[in-house]
Structure formats: structure tokens, C-alpha cells
SERO-4910 file (N, C-alpha, C, O; in steps of 0.05 Angstrom, whole numbers):
BEGIN
 pado doro    nc1    nc2    nc3   cac1   cac2   cac3    cc1    cc2    cc3    oc1    oc2    oc3
  Met    A    157    -49   -298    141    -28   -284    112    -30   -292     96    -12   -284
  Asn    A    103    -50   -305     75    -54   -312     64    -32   -329     40    -26   -327
  Gly    A     80    -19   -345     70      3   -362     67     29   -348     55     48   -359
  Arg    A     76     31   -323     73     55   -308     99     72   -309    120     61   -314
  Ser    A     96     97   -305    120    115   -304    128    120   -275    144    139   -270
  Tyr    A    119    104   -257    126    108   -228    128     80   -215    119     60   -226
  His    A    139     80   -191    140     56   -174    124     61   -149    122     84   -140
  Leu    A    113     40   -137     99     42   -112    115     30    -90    127      9    -93
  Val    A    116     44    -67    129     34    -43    110     38    -20     98     59    -17
  Ala    A    106     17     -4     88     18     19    105     16     44    125      1     45
  Ser    A     97     31     65    111     31     90     91     30    113     70     44    111
  Ala    A     96     14    133     77     11    155     90     22    181    114     19    186
  Thr    A     73     35    197     81     44    223     61     34    243     43     19    236
  Asp    A     63     43    268     44     34    289     18     49    287     -1     43    301
  Thr    A     16     70    270     -9     85    268    -21     85    240    -45     91    238
  Cys    A     -6     80    219    -17     81    192      0     66    173     22     56    179
  Val    A    -10     64    149      4     53    126      6     74    105    -14     88     99
  Arg    A     30     78     94     34     99     74     41     86     47     57     67     47
  Ile    A     30     97     26     37     88     -1     50    112    -15     38    133    -17
  Phe    A     74    108    -25     88    129    -39     90    123    -69     95    100    -77
  Tyr    A     85    143    -85     88    141   -114    114    154   -120    117    178   -118
  Leu    A    133    138   -129    160    148   -135    165    149   -165    158    130   -180
  Arg    A    178    171   -173    185    174   -201    215    179   -203    226    196   -188
  Phe    A    229    164   -221    258    167   -224    264    184   -248    254    178   -270
  Asp    A    280    205   -244    288    222   -266    316    214   -275    335    218   -260
  Glu    A    318    203   -299    344    193   -309    364    214   -314    388    210   -310
  Gln    A    355    238   -321    374    260   -327    388    270   -302    412    275   -301
  Ser    A    372    275   -281    383    286   -257    390    264   -236    401    270   -215
  Leu    A    384    239   -243    388    216   -225    376    221   -197    388    216   -177
  Ser    A    351    231   -198    337    237   -173    311    222   -171    300    213   -192
  Ile    A    301    218   -147    275    206   -142    257    227   -130    265    240   -110
  Thr    A    233    230   -140    214    248   -129    189    233   -119    182    212   -131
  Ile    A    177    242    -98    153    231    -87    129    246   -100    125    269    -93
  Asp    A    115    233   -118     92    245   -131     68    247   -113     53    266   -114
  Lys    A     64    226    -97     39    225    -81     45    209    -56     60    189    -57
  Asn    A     34    217    -34     37    203     -8      9    198      3     -5    217     10
  Ile    A      1    173      4    -26    166     13    -24    153     41     -8    135     45
  Val    A    -41    162     59    -42    150     86    -67    134     89    -89    144     85
  Leu    A    -65    108     96    -87     91    100    -90     84    130    -69     83    144
  Pro    A   -114     81    140   -117     75    169   -108     47    175   -107     29    158
  Gly    A   -101     43    200    -92     17    209    -62     15    214    -47     30    202
  Cys    A    -55     -1    233    -26     -5    239    -17    -31    226    -28    -52    232
  Gly    A      2    -29    209     11    -52    194     35    -66    207     53    -53    216
  Met    A     34    -92    208     57   -108    218     71   -120    194     95   -125    194
  Arg    A     56   -126    173     67   -137    148     50   -128    125     26   -126    126
  Leu    A     64   -122    103     50   -113     78     57   -132     56     79   -143     55
  Ser    A     38   -135     37     42   -153     14     27   -142    -10      3   -138     -8
  Trp    A     41   -138    -32     28   -129    -57     20   -154    -73     31   -175    -70
  Asn    A      0   -150    -91     -6   -170   -111     14   -165   -134     29   -145   -133
  Val    A     14   -181   -154     34   -180   -176     33   -153   -190     54   -143   -198
  Met    A     10   -142   -195      7   -117   -210      8    -92   -193      5    -70   -203
  Ser    A     11    -95   -167     11    -73   -148    -15    -57   -148    -15    -33   -145
  Thr    A    -37    -71   -152    -63    -58   -151    -78    -64   -125    -99    -52   -120
  Gln    A    -68    -84   -110    -80    -91    -84    -57    -93    -63    -35   -102    -69
  Leu    A    -64    -85    -39    -45    -86    -17    -58    -99      7    -79    -91     15
  Ala    A    -45   -120     17    -55   -133     42    -39   -123     65    -14   -123     64
  Val    A    -53   -114     86    -40   -104    110    -48   -121    134    -72   -123    141
  Ser    A    -29   -135    146    -35   -152    168    -31   -136    194    -11   -122    198
  Glu    A    -51   -139    212    -51   -127    238    -56   -149    258    -62   -172    250
  Pro    A    -53   -144    284    -60   -165    303    -90   -173    300   -107   -156    303
  Lys    A    -95   -198    293   -121   -210    291   -138   -199    268   -162   -202    268
  Arg    A   -125   -186    248   -140   -174    226   -122   -170    202    -98   -165    204
  Ile    A   -135   -173    178   -121   -167    153   -139   -148    138   -163   -153    135
  Arg    A   -128   -126    129   -142   -106    113   -133   -109     84   -108   -110     79
  Leu    A   -151   -109     65   -145   -110     37   -152    -84     24   -175    -75     26
  Tyr    A   -133    -71     12   -138    -45     -2   -134    -50    -32   -118    -66    -40
  Lys    A   -150    -36    -48   -147    -38    -77   -147    -10    -89   -158      9    -77
  Ser    A   -135     -8   -112   -133     18   -125   -148     19   -151   -150     -1   -165
  Glu    A   -159     42   -156   -170     49   -182   -155     73   -191   -160     95   -182
  Lys    A   -135     68   -208   -116     88   -217    -99     97   -193    -83     81   -184
  Thr    A   -103    121   -182    -87    129   -159   -104    133   -134    -95    144   -114
  Glu    A   -129    123   -134   -147    125   -111   -148     98    -97   -154     78   -110
  Trp    A   -142     97    -72   -142     73    -56   -166     71    -38   -174     91    -26
  Ser    A   -178     47    -36   -201     44    -18   -198     16     -5   -186     -2    -15
  Glu    A   -210     14     19   -210    -11     33   -230    -30     20   -254    -24     19
  Ala    A   -221    -52     10   -238    -71     -4   -250    -91     15   -273    -99     11
  Arg    A   -235    -99     36   -246   -120     54   -229   -120     80   -206   -114     80
  Val    A   -243   -128    101   -229   -132    127   -235   -161    135   -258   -169    137
  Ile    A   -214   -176    141   -217   -204    150   -209   -205    179   -186   -199    186
  Glu    A   -228   -212    197   -223   -213    226   -218   -242    234   -228   -261    222
  Glu    A   -201   -245    254   -196   -272    265   -221   -282    280   -233   -266    294
  Asn    A   -228   -307    275   -251   -319    289   -241   -328    317   -223   -344    319
  Ser    A   -253   -317    338   -244   -323    365   -252   -351    373   -242   -362    393
  Gly    A   -271   -364    359   -279   -391    365   -298   -393    389   -302   -414    400
  Asp    A   -310   -371    397   -329   -371    420   -355   -384    413   -372   -386    430
***
């Protein structure tokens, strides 16, 4: 878990990307959602880096890179497809 007391799960829809902070309670065997973050963009594919501090979101002709500082997420870079014109 990289020293964290929670797990990160990312989900993509046609309108946004959501990042969920999940915490597992061993006594009650339950999972709670601590935080739900909505990022702009429609994701077709998501990919975390090894430490789960960066998230790549692929869209048609574009890749968005998000990075976190603790629990705050920001868009670090947008890579556009070169049309070759």
C-alpha cells in the first residue's frame, strides 16, 4: 500500500474520470469511500504509475497526465496527437 492507509481506484466514463479513496475496516469487513474526485475529460483507458501519484488518461487523440500532491490532483500535462498538417 506504499505506506498509505487507503487504496486508490480510478474509473472512467464518457464525461469524466473519478478517483476514489477507499479505506478497508478490518473489524467490520467494510469498505468506505473517503474521497471522490472528479477530473475533466472522458477517459477510454487509465494507467497509474507505480506509486499511484500520477494518472494517465487516454482520450481520442489526446492523453492527459494528472499528478497528486497528497490528496489534491491537478492536470500536469496534455499531449495532443500531431495531425501532420
